[in-house]
C-alpha positions as CSV (number, residue, x, y, z in Angstrom):
1,M,15.9,-3.4,-32.6
2,A,12.4,-2.0,-32.7
3,I,10.2,-2.5,-29.6
4,E,6.8,-3.7,-30.7
5,T,5.5,-5.5,-27.6
6,V,6.0,-4.9,-23.9
7,L,4.6,-7.4,-21.4
8,V,3.8,-6.0,-17.9
9,A,3.2,-8.6,-15.3
10,I,0.7,-7.3,-12.6
11,G,0.2,-9.3,-9.5
12,P,-1.9,-9.1,-6.4
13,R,0.8,-7.2,-4.5
14,D,1.3,-4.5,-7.2
15,V,-1.4,-2.1,-6.0
16,E,1.1,0.5,-4.6
17,R,3.5,-0.2,-7.5
18,A,0.9,0.3,-10.3
19,P,1.7,3.9,-11.1
20,R,5.4,3.1,-11.4
21,L,4.7,0.1,-13.6
22,A,2.5,2.3,-15.8
23,E,5.2,4.9,-16.1
24,E,7.9,2.4,-17.0
25,A,5.6,0.8,-19.6
26,K,4.9,4.3,-21.1
27,D,8.6,5.1,-21.1
28,V,9.4,2.0,-23.1
29,A,6.3,1.6,-25.3
30,G,5.3,5.2,-25.9
31,P,8.3,6.4,-28.1
32,S,8.2,3.3,-30.3
33,G,4.4,2.9,-30.5
34,A,4.6,-0.5,-29.0
35,T,1.6,-2.4,-27.6
36,V,1.6,-3.1,-23.9
37,V,0.3,-6.5,-22.8
38,L,-1.0,-6.2,-19.2
39,A,-1.0,-9.7,-17.7
40,H,-2.4,-11.1,-14.5
41,V,-1.7,-14.7,-13.6
42,F,-4.2,-16.6,-11.4
43,T,-3.6,-19.8,-9.6
44,E,-6.5,-22.3,-10.2
45,E,-7.9,-21.5,-6.8
46,E,-7.6,-17.7,-7.2
47,Y,-9.2,-17.9,-10.6
48,H,-12.3,-19.8,-9.3
49,D,-12.5,-17.7,-6.2
50,T,-12.4,-14.5,-8.3
51,L,-15.1,-15.9,-10.7
52,D,-17.3,-16.6,-7.6
53,K,-16.7,-13.1,-6.2
54,L,-17.3,-11.3,-9.6
55,D,-20.8,-12.6,-10.1
56,V,-20.3,-11.7,-13.8
57,Q,-23.2,-11.4,-16.1
58,L,-21.4,-13.8,-18.6
59,E,-22.0,-17.5,-18.7
60,R,-19.4,-19.1,-16.5
61,E,-18.3,-21.5,-19.2
62,A,-17.9,-18.6,-21.7
63,T,-15.9,-16.5,-19.3
64,T,-12.1,-16.6,-20.1
65,P,-9.1,-15.7,-17.9
66,D,-8.8,-12.5,-20.1
67,D,-12.4,-11.5,-19.0
68,V,-11.6,-12.1,-15.4
69,A,-8.3,-10.1,-15.6
70,R,-10.2,-7.1,-17.1
71,H,-12.1,-6.9,-13.7
72,N,-8.8,-6.6,-11.7
73,A,-8.7,-3.1,-10.2
74,T,-4.9,-2.7,-10.5
75,I,-5.0,-3.8,-14.2
76,R,-7.8,-1.2,-14.8
77,D,-5.7,1.5,-13.1
78,V,-2.7,0.8,-15.2
79,A,-4.8,0.5,-18.4
80,D,-6.5,3.9,-17.7
81,D,-3.0,5.5,-17.2
82,L,-1.8,4.0,-20.5
83,A,-4.9,5.1,-22.3
84,E,-4.6,8.7,-21.0
85,D,-1.2,8.9,-22.8
86,G,-2.5,7.2,-25.9
87,V,-0.5,3.9,-25.4
88,D,-2.1,0.9,-27.0
89,Y,-2.7,-2.0,-24.6
90,E,-4.4,-5.4,-24.3
91,I,-5.2,-7.4,-21.2
92,R,-4.4,-11.0,-20.7
93,G,-5.4,-13.4,-17.9
94,I,-3.6,-16.7,-17.4
95,V,-4.2,-19.5,-15.1
96,G,-1.1,-21.4,-13.9
97,D,2.2,-20.9,-12.1
98,P,2.9,-17.2,-12.2
99,G,6.6,-17.3,-13.1
100,E,6.2,-20.0,-15.7
101,A,3.0,-18.3,-17.2
102,I,4.7,-14.9,-17.6
103,V,7.7,-16.5,-19.3
104,E,5.4,-18.5,-21.6
105,L,3.3,-15.4,-22.4
106,A,6.4,-13.4,-23.2
107,G,7.4,-16.0,-25.8
108,R,3.8,-16.4,-27.1
109,T,3.4,-12.6,-27.6
110,N,7.0,-12.1,-28.9
111,A,7.6,-9.6,-26.1
112,D,10.6,-7.3,-26.7
113,Q,10.7,-6.5,-22.9
114,V,9.0,-7.7,-19.8
115,I,8.3,-5.4,-16.8
116,V,7.9,-7.2,-13.5
117,G,7.5,-5.8,-10.0
118,G,8.9,-6.9,-6.7
119,R,9.3,-5.7,-3.2
120,K,12.3,-4.6,-1.1
121,R,14.0,-7.7,0.3
122,S,16.0,-8.4,3.4
123,P,19.7,-9.2,3.0
124,T,18.9,-12.9,2.9
125,G,16.0,-12.3,0.5
126,K,18.3,-10.3,-1.8
127,A,20.0,-13.6,-2.7
128,V,16.7,-14.7,-4.2
129,F,14.5,-11.9,-5.5
130,G,11.4,-13.8,-5.0
131,S,10.1,-16.8,-6.9
132,V,8.1,-15.0,-9.6
133,A,10.5,-12.2,-10.3
134,Q,13.5,-14.6,-10.2
135,E,11.8,-17.1,-12.6
136,V,11.0,-14.3,-15.1
137,M,14.4,-12.7,-14.9
138,L,16.2,-16.1,-15.4
139,N,14.0,-17.5,-18.1
140,A,12.3,-14.8,-20.1
141,P,13.2,-14.8,-23.8
142,C,13.8,-11.0,-23.7
143,P,15.2,-8.3,-21.4
144,V,13.4,-7.9,-18.1
145,L,13.0,-4.6,-16.2
146,Y,12.6,-5.2,-12.5
147,V,10.5,-2.4,-10.7
148,R,11.2,-2.5,-7.0
149,Q,8.6,-1.2,-4.5
150,G,9.5,1.8,-2.4
151,L,11.4,3.9,-5.0
152,E,8.6,6.3,-5.9
């Protein structure tokens, strides 16, 4: 099976994990020449708050979630890392429930693999990885690579 598309979900808590997410994406996408889709999911409130904070030069009605995601510092860091190694990427922004949106985008982009981050959990938390990561791992239409914080 050829890998053509790798979806990397990047959330607000992925700042420290960004270099590792980029490395994992390059390890998967690089050898096959796959495109990496960098995705950031906003809740409705986060999206509108971010729009207000950006003070973008675009007309607000013409601004898309993709435009707003392109301004995310963590997305830009991962994109720069991918570009340095010649890995093709695109940036997607989505407004909605994070877990559901990532699963939906994985299907829509025909992702061959999803890469999602998470943090180290307590023994109780280990039973449930976390709502976003768990949702993606249980429902994605393709294999999911879980990148845990703290293993750098």
